[in-house]
ZAMARGU-4260 file (C-alpha; in steps of 0.2 Angstrom, whole numbers, plus 5000, padded with zeros to 4 digits):
<rodrens>
0) 5014/5066/5112 | 5030/5063/5102 | 5045/5073/5110 | 5059/5069/5098 | 5071/5055/5092
5) 5074/5043/5106 | 5087/5033/5096 | 5092/5028/5078 | 5097/5010/5074 | 5113/5007/5063
10) 5115/4988/5060 | 5126/4976/5052 | 5132/4957/5052 | 5146/4960/5064 | 5145/4970/5080
15) 5164/4971/5083 | 5166/4978/5065 | 5152/4991/5068 | 5160/4996/5084 | 5177/4999/5076
20) 5170/5008/5062 | 5161/5021/5073 | 5176/5023/5085 | 5186/5027/5069 | 5173/5041/5065
25) 5177/5049/5082 | 5162/5042/5092 | 5164/5036/5110 | 5156/5018/5109 | 5150/5010/5125
30) 5144/4993/5130 | 5125/4989/5128 | 5119/4972/5131 | 5109/4957/5125 | 5091/4956/5120
35) 5083/4939/5123 | 5077/4939/5105 | 5094/4936/5097 | 5101/4953/5095 | 5114/4963/5105
40) 5121/4981/5104 | 5133/4994/5108 | 5128/5012/5111 | 5133/5030/5107 | 5126/5043/5119
45) 5122/5061/5113 | 5121/5077/5123 | 5103/5080/5116 | 5097/5065/5125 | 5096/5054/5110
50) 5108/5040/5106 | 5114/5028/5092 | 5111/5010/5094 | 5124/4999/5085 | 5115/4982/5082
55) 5119/4965/5076 | 5114/4947/5080 | 5123/4934/5092 | 5113/4920/5085 | 5102/4916/5069
60) 5086/4925/5071 | 5076/4926/5055 | 5060/4930/5064 | 5068/4946/5072 | 5060/4962/5067
65) 5076/4969/5059 | 5084/4952/5052 | 5079/4956/5034 | 5084/4974/5036 | 5102/4968/5039
70) 5103/4952/5029 | 5092/4956/5014 | 5093/4975/5013 | 5111/4977/5017 | 5110/4985/5035
75) 5116/5002/5038 | 5104/5015/5045 | 5089/5004/5046 | 5076/5012/5058 | 5073/5026/5071
80) 5063/5027/5087 | 5054/5042/5095 | 5052/5046/5113 | 5034/5049/5119 | 5026/5055/5135
85) 5010/5044/5132 | 5014/5029/5121 | 4996/5022/5121 | 4989/5039/5114 | 5003/5039/5101
90) 5000/5021/5097 | 4981/5025/5095 | 4985/5039/5082 | 4996/5027/5072 | 4982/5014/5072
95) 4969/5026/5067 | 4980/5031/5052 | 4981/5013/5046 | 4999/5009/5051 | 5002/4991/5051
100) 5011/4986/5067 | 5012/4974/5082 | 5003/4977/5098 | 5013/4986/5112 | 5025/4973/5118
105) 5036/4972/5133 | 5055/4970/5129 | 5071/4969/5139 | 5090/4970/5138 | 5103/4964/5150
110) 5118/4976/5152 | 5135/4969/5154 | 5134/4974/5172 | 5119/4962/5174 | 5106/4976/5176
115) 5090/4972/5167 | 5082/4986/5157 | 5063/4984/5152 | 5052/4995/5141 | 5036/4994/5131
120) 5037/4997/5112 | 5029/4992/5095 | 5035/4985/5079 | 5031/4994/5063 | 5028/4982/5048
125) 5031/4985/5029 | 5027/4996/5020 | 5029/5007/5035 | 5045/5000/5043 | 5058/5013/5044
130) 5046/5026/5037 | 5035/5028/5053 | 5045/5028/5069 | 5042/5015/5082 | 5039/5022/5100
135) 5045/5018/5117 | 5041/5019/5135 | 5052/5014/5149 | 5047/5003/5163 | 5065/5005/5171
140) 5072/5022/5172 | 5076/5029/5155 | 5093/5036/5162 | 5098/5018/5164 | 5095/5014/5146
145) 5103/5030/5138 | 5122/5030/5139 | 5129/5044/5151 | 5145/5045/5141 | 5141/5058/5128
150) 5157/5067/5123 | 5165/5063/5106 | 5182/5067/5098 | 5172/5072/5082 | 5163/5085/5092
155) 5145/5078/5089 | 5133/5084/5101 | 5116/5078/5094 | 5105/5074/5080 | 5100/5087/5067
160) 5089/5078/5055 | 5085/5061/5048 | 5081/5060/5030 | 5068/5046/5024 | 5064/5041/5007
165) 5046/5039/5002 | 5040/5033/4985 | 5024/5041/4989 | 5023/5055/5001 | 5005/5052/5004
170) 5009/5037/5013 | 5019/5046/5027 | 5013/5064/5027 | 4995/5061/5034 | 5002/5049/5047
175) 5015/5061/5054 | 5004/5076/5052 | 4991/5067/5064 | 5005/5061/5076 | 5013/5078/5077
180) 4998/5089/5076 | 5005/5100/5061 | 5007/5099/5042 | 5025/5101/5042 | 5035/5113/5030
185) 5039/5110/5011 | 5057/5105/5009 | 5068/5103/4993 | 5085/5095/4991 | 5093/5100/4974
190) 5108/5089/4977 | 5097/5073/4980 | 5084/5079/4967 | 5070/5076/4979 | 5056/5086/4988
195) 5044/5083/5002 | 5040/5088/5019 | 5050/5091/5035 | 5043/5090/5053 | 5051/5098/5068
200) 5050/5088/5084 | 5059/5095/5099 | 5077/5098/5093 | 5076/5086/5079 | 5069/5086/5061
205) 5061/5072/5051 | 5064/5075/5033 | 5053/5065/5021 | 5059/5066/5003 | 5052/5058/4987
210) 5063/5057/4971 | 5060/5069/4956 | 5063/5055/4943 | 5073/5039/4940 | 5090/5049/4938
215) 5092/5054/4956 | 5101/5046/4971 | 5084/5044/4981 | 5077/5033/4967 | 5093/5022/4966
220) 5091/5020/4985 | 5073/5013/4983 | 5078/5003/4968 | 5091/4994/4978 | 5078/4989/4991
225) 5088/4998/5004 | 5081/5002/5021 | 5070/5017/5021 | 5080/5029/5031 | 5092/5038/5019
230) 5104/5049/5029 | 5107/5055/5047 | 5114/5072/5050 | 5123/5076/5067 | 5126/5093/5075
235) 5145/5095/5078 | 5156/5108/5085 | 5170/5100/5075 | 5174/5098/5057 | 5159/5098/5045
240) 5159/5085/5031 | 5150/5070/5024 | 5156/5053/5027 | 5157/5040/5013 | 5145/5026/5017
245) 5158/5014/5014 | 5167/5021/5029 | 5151/5021/5040 | 5145/5003/5038 | 5133/5008/5024
250) 5125/5023/5033 | 5125/5040/5025 | 5131/5052/5038 | 5134/5071/5038 | 5142/5081/5052
255) 5134/5099/5051
</rodrens>
């Protein structure tokens, strides 16, 4: 069963620049570690148990799962992962719905203090990448993977919603309905000129929107071949405002 967002992935070509950008936005950024597949990260813990992964590459890795999302699609908010209490059951549901993905694979990351984290997850392939979450199950304790530092000067306490752009809602809706055991609720965003469906998962919301026509921001996002995730909203006790993507490494962020 899917329990909520485990983490979101914000990526760019330079990890130090990503770190500086999110520190300037009031986030407490802590060290992450290196994956043996060419990527490395820094992390932002949240009080709802989720976290933000800031990711880049320490070596050329064109076969990496997210290489094209960073170097061909421009990076920014590129993907999201969901926590599960039964990864094999959720994987089987996605497979039954025709999601193109890898087998479940064991991955790892070595923290700066030398501790080796290990987990099991899948990779989601186009046209589902970024639209359908990948899932994760820890082999080492999850508490060791998730940052314990979760207080931020901007007042952010957790994730409210992630907005995903779908050319065709029929691609995502039946998959997520099957995975979550419900049809979701109709949602409309007049500012974005889009409509779709929203699913509530734990304390988080997954908002799938399709553009009304070619005049709206959602269509422009699709036409630019950007990563599927469009926007992330964070719950905050501080100031409520939208961040210009140019000040957030290309990610659309709102504090609500």
